[in-house]
C-alpha positions in Angstrom: 182.0 115.6 159.2 182.5 113.4 156.2 179.8 112.9 153.5 179.2 109.3 154.5 178.6 110.2 158.2 176.2 113.0 157.2 174.2 110.7 154.9 173.9 108.1 157.6 173.0 110.7 160.2 170.3 112.1 157.9 168.8 108.7 157.3 168.8 107.8 161.0 167.1 111.1 161.9 164.5 110.5 159.2 163.7 107.0 160.5 163.5 108.2 164.1 161.3 111.1 163.2 159.0 108.7 161.4 159.0 106.1 164.2 158.0 108.8 166.7 155.8 111.1 164.6 153.5 108.6 162.9 152.3 106.9 166.1 151.7 110.2 167.8 149.6 111.4 164.8 147.6 108.2 164.8 147.0 108.3 168.5 145.7 111.9 168.2 143.1 110.9 165.6 144.7 112.2 162.4 143.6 110.0 159.5 146.3 108.3 157.4 147.3 109.5 154.0 145.6 106.5 152.4 142.2 107.3 154.1 142.5 110.9 152.9 143.3 109.9 149.3 140.4 107.5 149.1 138.0 110.1 150.5 139.2 112.7 148.0 139.6 110.6 144.8 137.9 107.2 145.4 139.3 103.7 145.4 142.0 103.0 142.8 142.2 106.5 141.3 145.1 107.5 139.1 144.7 111.1 140.4 145.6 109.8 143.9 148.9 108.4 142.6 149.6 111.7 140.8 149.0 113.7 143.9 151.2 111.4 145.9 154.0 111.8 143.5 153.5 115.5 143.4 153.8 115.7 147.1 156.8 113.3 147.3 158.9 115.1 144.6 159.5 118.4 146.4 160.4 116.5 149.6 162.9 114.3 147.7 164.4 117.3 145.9 164.7 119.3 149.2 166.4 116.5 151.0 168.8 116.1 148.1 169.5 119.8 148.1 170.3 119.8 151.8 172.5 116.8 151.6 174.4 118.3 148.6 174.9 121.6 150.4 176.5 119.9 153.4 179.0 117.9 151.3 
């Protein structure tokens, strides 16, 4: 499979997983990430932004590593 097809397939799978997963979590009563951050750090906290970036960084690096290994 070519690199372009793999990247498109990865993107589509991510969009579909989000479109199916988030409504299921919401329907089952799991609070959103925004609600959790406000409960932990308060409204407008810089620490909430730092935690968000800290959680997003390994996900982005992991996805990049997987895509790179398949090309």
